[in-house]
ROPA-868541 format. One line per field, with one value per residue (C-alpha): residue in one letter; y, x, z. Coordinates in Angstrom, 3 decimals, decimal comma. Layout:
REM ROPA-868541
residu A; ... $
py Y; ... $
px X; ... $
pz Z; ... $
REM end
This chain:
REM ROPA-868541
residu M; S; S; L; P; T; K; N; Q; S; T; K; A; S; A; S; G; G; E; A; L; A; R; A; E; P; T; L; E; R; F; Y; G; E; I; A; P; F; L; F; G; E; T; S; V; G; A; V; E; Q; R; L; G; R; S; A; S; G; S; D; N; L; E; F; Y; R; V; L; V; R; R; N; F; D; R; I; L; S; E; L; F; V; S; V; H; T; L; V; T; R; D; H; P; G; L; W; P; Q; L; V; S; D; Y; L; Q; A; N; Q; T; G; P; R; D; P; N; L; F; G; L; A; F; S; D; F; L; A; A; R; R; D; Q; G; G; G; Y; S; P; A; L; E; E; L; A; D; Y; H; M; C; S; Y; L; A; A; S; A; Q; D; D; P; E; E; G; D; G; F; E; V; R; L; F; V; R; G; Y; T; F; P; V; I; E; I; A; K; A; L; A; K; D; R; A; T; P; L; P; E; P; R; P; A; T; L; F; I; Y; R; S; L; H; P; P; H; A; V; R; I; H; W; P; T; A; P; Q; L; A; A; L; A; R; R; Q; G; V; A; L; P; A; S; L; S; G; F; E; V; D; A; V; D; D; G; L; A; Q; L; I; S; A; G; V; L; R; A; E; L $
py 83,875; 84,289; 81,257; 80,112; 81,317; 78,899; 77,488; 79,865; 82,831; 81,798; 81,517; 84,957; 86,412; 84,751; 86,032; 89,493; 89,396; 88,166; 90,991; 93,485; 91,992; 92,192; 95,840; 96,577; 94,672; 95,500; 92,839; 93,413; 93,883; 96,547; 98,190; 98,508; 99,765; 102,500; 103,433; 103,656; 106,804; 108,397; 107,551; 108,992; 112,245; 111,629; 111,648; 113,386; 112,011; 112,673; 110,730; 107,658; 107,641; 107,849; 104,782; 102,719; 104,159; 106,513; 106,022; 104,731; 106,969; 110,105; 111,984; 114,026; 110,889; 109,332; 112,361; 112,156; 108,466; 109,441; 111,753; 108,994; 106,487; 108,840; 109,673; 105,973; 105,260; 108,238; 106,815; 103,330; 104,602; 107,060; 104,424; 101,580; 103,733; 105,847; 106,791; 107,802; 109,920; 111,604; 112,466; 113,646; 115,889; 117,248; 117,770; 118,316; 120,214; 119,723; 116,857; 113,898; 114,388; 114,640; 111,466; 109,606; 110,903; 110,013; 106,574; 105,857; 107,002; 104,754; 101,711; 101,634; 97,984; 97,043; 94,690; 95,493; 94,325; 97,612; 95,869; 95,082; 98,357; 99,592; 96,737; 98,961; 102,086; 101,576; 101,115; 104,140; 106,321; 105,011; 105,881; 109,370; 109,866; 108,699; 111,256; 114,041; 114,207; 115,284; 112,581; 110,679; 106,955; 106,467; 106,986; 103,996; 101,841; 102,736; 101,973; 98,559; 97,866; 98,725; 96,623; 93,621; 93,899; 93,926; 90,975; 88,959; 89,689; 88,597; 85,526; 82,133; 79,487; 76,957; 74,268; 73,591; 77,058; 75,870; 78,701; 81,203; 83,448; 86,652; 85,456; 85,413; 85,923; 88,881; 89,312; 92,931; 95,104; 98,729; 101,705; 103,524; 102,200; 101,937; 100,304; 103,060; 105,747; 104,296; 104,032; 107,529; 109,150; 107,403; 109,169; 112,521; 113,510; 116,174; 113,543; 114,238; 111,485; 109,838; 109,257; 106,086; 102,962; 99,915; 96,679; 93,347; 92,208; 89,692; 90,809; 87,719; 86,264; 83,932; 80,252; 80,085; 81,248; 83,931; 84,186; 87,871; 89,857; 90,198; 91,728; 89,769; 91,043; 87,927; 87,025; 86,044; 82,283; 82,671; 84,332; 81,454; 79,006; 80,875; 80,816; 77,092; 76,560; 78,412; 76,468; 79,543; 79,931; 81,488; 84,842; 84,974; 86,788; 83,858; 80,911; 80,579; 79,279; 75,772; 73,469; 73,379; 77,172; 77,175; 74,339; 76,362; 79,359; 77,241; 75,942; 79,507; 80,601; 77,646; 78,471; 82,092; 80,994; 82,299; 78,916; 75,646; 72,746; 70,399; 70,830 $
px 176,335; 173,158; 171,632; 168,072; 165,789; 165,295; 161,849; 161,617; 162,583; 160,066; 157,357; 158,170; 158,258; 154,942; 153,380; 154,738; 153,409; 150,043; 149,820; 150,727; 148,096; 145,515; 146,383; 146,417; 143,260; 140,424; 137,794; 134,284; 133,115; 135,734; 134,910; 131,238; 132,245; 134,380; 132,193; 128,872; 129,777; 130,933; 127,721; 125,684; 127,632; 129,577; 133,047; 134,693; 136,112; 139,606; 138,955; 137,556; 140,388; 142,900; 141,335; 140,648; 143,036; 142,596; 139,566; 140,578; 137,956; 139,025; 137,856; 135,239; 133,612; 133,606; 131,766; 129,292; 128,787; 127,639; 125,057; 123,868; 123,511; 121,345; 119,225; 118,759; 117,572; 115,215; 113,786; 113,421; 111,495; 109,332; 108,314; 107,759; 105,852; 104,137; 101,112; 103,342; 105,468; 102,342; 100,988; 104,307; 105,167; 101,613; 101,012; 104,584; 106,460; 110,209; 110,013; 110,498; 114,254; 114,833; 112,837; 114,870; 118,127; 117,162; 115,931; 119,170; 121,116; 119,110; 119,370; 122,993; 123,187; 119,871; 119,448; 121,891; 119,361; 117,823; 114,476; 114,371; 115,747; 112,270; 111,492; 111,755; 110,187; 106,782; 108,362; 110,564; 107,521; 105,722; 108,719; 108,879; 105,195; 105,701; 108,493; 106,069; 106,557; 102,968; 102,289; 99,073; 99,175; 97,933; 101,513; 102,963; 99,950; 100,256; 103,977; 103,243; 100,565; 102,896; 105,715; 103,445; 102,134; 105,664; 106,782; 103,699; 104,221; 107,857; 107,363; 108,262; 105,553; 107,127; 104,779; 107,299; 106,521; 103,017; 100,534; 103,389; 102,418; 104,474; 105,931; 103,078; 100,199; 100,002; 97,216; 96,837; 94,583; 94,652; 92,890; 92,659; 91,154; 94,569; 93,345; 90,815; 93,407; 96,030; 93,574; 92,190; 95,630; 96,679; 93,810; 93,956; 96,788; 94,544; 92,200; 91,849; 92,502; 89,275; 88,436; 89,807; 87,857; 89,444; 89,404; 91,178; 92,359; 94,589; 97,239; 98,263; 99,607; 96,909; 97,745; 95,607; 96,738; 97,655; 98,950; 98,146; 98,368; 94,898; 93,127; 90,590; 88,373; 87,691; 84,466; 84,504; 84,272; 87,165; 89,257; 88,398; 89,465; 92,729; 93,438; 92,710; 94,969; 97,793; 97,230; 96,604; 93,961; 90,743; 89,851; 86,547; 84,889; 85,657; 85,203; 81,438; 81,160; 80,025; 82,639; 80,713; 80,853; 84,620; 85,025; 83,044; 85,272; 88,355; 86,889; 86,171; 89,747; 91,072; 88,729; 89,946; 93,582; 94,408; 95,242; 96,480; 94,090; 96,396; 99,296 $
pz 91,178; 93,167; 94,809; 94,511; 97,317; 100,152; 100,966; 103,916; 101,753; 99,101; 101,740; 103,087; 99,592; 98,764; 101,971; 101,316; 97,775; 99,010; 101,517; 98,828; 96,532; 99,298; 99,791; 96,069; 95,153; 97,553; 98,048; 96,777; 100,352; 100,968; 97,650; 98,597; 102,021; 100,492; 97,527; 99,417; 101,411; 98,159; 96,312; 99,170; 99,287; 102,491; 100,919; 97,972; 94,737; 96,066; 99,257; 97,515; 94,974; 97,784; 99,354; 96,225; 93,652; 90,746; 88,548; 85,113; 83,512; 85,388; 88,444; 86,581; 85,213; 88,678; 90,030; 87,153; 87,928; 91,404; 89,839; 87,501; 90,343; 92,360; 89,322; 88,647; 92,192; 91,963; 88,742; 90,243; 93,263; 91,310; 88,754; 91,216; 93,716; 91,101; 93,236; 96,143; 93,809; 92,444; 95,895; 97,322; 94,374; 94,366; 98,078; 99,306; 96,562; 96,724; 99,222; 96,880; 96,229; 99,982; 100,634; 98,019; 99,463; 103,029; 101,995; 100,148; 103,180; 105,501; 103,228; 102,140; 103,185; 101,567; 98,591; 95,787; 93,202; 91,986; 91,558; 95,279; 96,530; 97,450; 99,865; 102,947; 101,448; 103,078; 106,513; 105,864; 105,111; 108,196; 110,368; 108,883; 109,626; 113,211; 113,541; 112,675; 108,941; 108,386; 105,794; 105,272; 106,165; 102,610; 101,384; 103,222; 102,342; 98,659; 98,810; 100,313; 97,694; 94,807; 96,281; 96,856; 93,295; 91,918; 94,037; 93,101; 89,396; 89,488; 91,705; 90,286; 90,129; 92,471; 93,843; 96,608; 97,963; 98,766; 98,476; 98,378; 101,264; 101,149; 97,830; 95,315; 97,762; 100,115; 102,661; 103,637; 105,743; 104,622; 106,154; 102,813; 99,546; 97,879; 94,667; 94,112; 94,885; 92,537; 89,646; 90,207; 90,382; 87,178; 85,420; 87,221; 89,558; 91,091; 92,552; 96,303; 98,810; 99,992; 103,627; 105,258; 104,388; 106,034; 104,078; 103,880; 100,478; 98,728; 96,262; 94,337; 91,134; 89,879; 89,649; 86,500; 83,036; 82,121; 85,721; 86,066; 89,284; 90,733; 93,716; 95,726; 98,529; 100,616; 102,340; 106,006; 105,234; 102,792; 105,498; 107,798; 105,079; 104,626; 108,356; 108,462; 105,459; 107,224; 110,418; 112,536; 115,212; 114,021; 115,570; 117,392; 114,489; 112,149; 114,477; 114,228; 110,656; 109,864; 108,363; 105,070; 104,789; 105,331; 102,818; 100,282; 100,985; 100,313; 97,052; 95,937; 96,655; 94,671; 91,795; 91,802; 91,581; 95,050; 96,608; 95,176; 94,747; 96,622; 99,018 $
REM end
């Protein structure tokens, strides 16, 4: 007759079982670490199945899943950065798939939310241009504009966020007229890029109903009011305004739904 296991034996058995379970059931972190190289074409189906176990749906379906994932990311980027996609496919035939592939490769550890996957796309394009990619700076500026518009549109109206800088309100200085370019390309993809025309603008989700995303080109007193609101030192070009002029600028920004009436 066999005896019951001792406490020590039970502990060892439990530890052994726990180790086996840890080996058999990879953590989510390990799963992402193993699956990412596969999704980005660095490992084969056989290699990932050897590491994680056989796919319940079959090896062929796992390979097809990789294709679907890449197509989905391509669609996300091409729809979010529609003006960039138009210019790249028009002016650099065949380049877009490579840009998507390289961006995915460079951002494997980026946000897993597909809607936020494009956060670094503008910086990515700027880096490629700096490396001699031969791209216009308009591409990275358009990418930033589209991303800011999306973030502003999806931002929650939270009074605790204050004015919501870099959440629902984005202050940008672009060298190209990105709004004009985006609208023109939406009507005619053959529209040539205009010459640089630097401007400062606000991309924001209005605090007034219907809370639409709007563009505002601020006056100098309004910029001074914004700087004062943020508590930053005024540049020399904005430091000469009378207090009344800055107060009027603040009132105008509040009226336009850019800033909150009270903080």
